[in-house]
N, C-alpha and C positions, 0 to 999 in steps of 0.2 A: 505492499499499500504505501502511496508518494505521500509523503506527510511536511509540510511547513510549520516548525512550533517556532511561536514569538517566546520571547523573553526580556526580563529587563525593564517592565513597567514599574509603577509604585507611585507612590507619596512626594513631591521634589518640592522647594521650596520657591517662589518668584526668583530668577536669577542664577536657579541651580540650574542643576545637568543631569541626565541620564542618557544612559546607553543602552540603545534596542536593539536585540540580534534576533536572526531568523534563521533558523537552522533547518535545512533540507535533506529529507533521506529521497534514493530510489530515485534521483534524475539525476541527469547529468545537470550540473547545474551550470557552471560555465555558459552552457550554449540559450541559457534562459535570463532575459530581463528583470531585473526585480525593482521592484515599486515598493513603496509604504503610503500607506493611505490611512486615514482616521475619519472617524465620526466621532462629533460630539451629541451629548444628549438632544433630541429633536432636530437635529441637524443630518441635513446629508453628508453620504460619505463623500471627501475630500481628498484628491491624488496629494500628497506630501514633498516624496522624491524619488524619481527613478534614475537607478545606474543600468544603462545598456551591458551588453556581454564585452563591447571592447572598450568600457572604464568611463564614455560620458555620461553624466550629471546632469539633471535639472531639478528645480524648484521651484515650488511656487514661492508666487513671492512674499508671502507673511514668516515665512521660514531661510527664507534666505539670508546667508551673514551668519545664521545662529545653528542652523543644521547641517549636518554633514551624512549623507549617504556615502558606506564603500562596501566593497564585498574582498571575500578571501576565496576564491573558487579550491584551493587546497582543502581548506575546512567547509567547505560546501553550507557556507553562512557569508550574511550581509547585516549590514550592522547600519543603525543611524544613531547618531551621535547628538544628541540635543543641548545646545547650550544658551544660557541667557533666558530660560524656562519663564514664560510667562503663562498666567492664570489662562488665557485663551487657550492655549495648546493644550487643557485640559479633553483628554476625549480618548475613546479605545483607537487602538494602531492597530494595524494590518497590514501582512505584509503579502505580496502578491507575486508570482512568479509565472512570466508569460514566455509563448516559445512560440513565434509563428512558424518555424518550420517544420515542426510539428503538429501545429496548431493543437496546445496545451495551454492552459489559464489554470494554475492553482493559487488556491486562498489560506492560508493558516487560520487559525482560531480567533486572534488576537490578544494584546496586552493592553490594560488599561494605566493611564496615565491621568495621575491628577496635580496640578499644580497650584498649590495654596498655603496661606502662611496660619 
């Protein structure tokens, strides 16, 4: 069974940091683009950041300069380093692995991030 498992969520103070991880199993991780999405209560799911197979990255404007997406293909894991956290970053964060080459799209179960003093 193909799995994506997110971890690293929790409670952080405003201005603090968290690092989310997305660990994949039973896929050729290196051929998948990896994205992080988030969904706050009562809001639609929002694309936060993407890293392509070639290492190119894109961010939504609200996290640019604060969040960094990365990947380690040797560990089948992607990361989202979140710095200078704000209360509006509070949401469930989801990892998505997508490969158009094999028409495959996988989602993790999510990890909760709460930013509050």
